[in-house]
C-alpha positions as a printed Julia matrix, in Angstrom:
98×3 Matrix{Float64}:
   0.0    0.0     0.0
   1.22   3.47   -0.78
   0.2    7.03   -1.48
   1.46   9.91   -3.6
   0.49  13.48   -2.78
   1.68  15.98   -5.4
   2.45  19.61   -4.78
  -0.4   22.02   -5.34
  -0.41  23.31   -8.93
  -1.66  26.84   -9.55
  -3.47  26.59  -12.89
  -4.79  30.14  -13.12
  -4.54  33.21  -10.89
  -6.11  35.67  -10.18
  -8.56  34.45  -12.8
 -10.23  31.07  -12.33
 -10.34  28.16  -14.76
 -12.45  25.14  -15.61
 -10.57  21.86  -15.21
 -11.48  19.78  -18.25
  -9.3   16.65  -17.93
  -6.67  15.08  -15.69
  -4.38  12.56  -17.43
  -2.19  10.19  -15.39
   0.61   8.19  -17.0
   1.55   4.92  -15.29
   3.68   2.01  -16.5
   2.28  -0.22  -13.76
  -1.11   0.32  -12.21
  -2.45  -2.32   -9.91
  -5.18  -0.94   -7.69
  -4.46   2.78   -7.79
  -7.18   5.38   -7.29
  -6.79   9.04   -8.28
  -8.34  11.83   -6.2
  -7.94  15.6    -6.39
  -8.01  18.48   -3.94
  -9.37  21.67   -5.53
  -8.29  25.05   -4.11
  -6.84  23.38   -0.98
 -10.19  21.97    0.16
  -9.96  19.34    2.88
 -12.06  16.65    1.17
 -10.66  15.21   -2.07
 -12.89  14.39   -5.04
 -12.39  10.85   -6.38
 -11.63  10.89  -10.12
 -11.34   7.13  -10.69
  -8.98   4.15  -10.97
  -5.95   3.84  -13.22
  -6.89   1.4   -15.99
  -4.5    2.12  -18.89
  -0.98   3.4   -19.44
  -2.61   6.83  -19.9
  -5.8    7.16  -17.88
  -7.92  10.26  -18.55
 -10.48  11.6   -16.11
 -13.06  14.37  -16.5
 -12.02  17.36  -14.41
 -15.41  17.58  -12.64
 -14.65  21.05  -11.34
 -15.42  24.54  -12.56
 -14.06  27.91  -11.46
 -10.95  26.83   -9.57
  -7.43  28.22   -9.16
  -5.42  25.19   -8.08
  -5.35  21.39   -7.97
  -3.39  18.79   -6.0
  -3.47  15.07   -6.86
  -3.57  12.13   -4.47
  -2.89   8.67   -5.88
  -3.42   5.78   -3.47
  -2.62   2.12   -4.08
  -4.02  -0.54   -1.74
  -2.31  -3.61   -3.2
   0.78  -5.69   -2.44
   2.3   -4.74   -5.81
   3.9   -1.44   -6.72
   2.3    1.04   -9.09
   4.73   3.16  -11.11
   3.39   6.65  -11.81
   5.36   8.39  -14.54
   3.56  11.7   -14.86
   0.34  13.64  -15.15
  -1.2   16.45  -17.14
  -3.97  19.0   -16.57
  -6.16  20.31  -19.38
  -7.98  23.47  -18.36
  -9.72  26.51  -19.81
  -8.89  29.89  -18.25
 -11.89  32.13  -17.63
 -11.76  35.89  -18.03
 -12.44  37.78  -14.88
 -15.16  40.35  -14.94
 -13.67  43.81  -15.35
 -15.95  46.79  -15.03
 -15.33  49.59  -17.49
 -16.3   53.2   -16.81
C-alpha cells in the first residue's frame, strides 16, 4: 500500500479556470485510485482508478485556481506513476469599465 500526494499546482490566478481533464501516465497500475483536492479543500474528489498506461479523467470542477493530486494504491504490488497532465480553460475575470 502506498500514497502519492503531489504539490499544489496553480493553474490560473487571479482568474479562475475550468478543469477539463486530468491525465495520469503509469507504466504499472495495480489498484491505484486518483483523487484531487481543488483550491486546498480538505475533502478530495475521487476521479477514478488507473486502468491504462494513460488514464484520462473528466475534471469535474469549474471555477478553480489550483489542484493537487492524491494517488493511493491498496495492493501488495507497486504502481509506477510516470507523470500527469492537466487540461484546463482559463476564464476571463469580470472587469468593469467606466
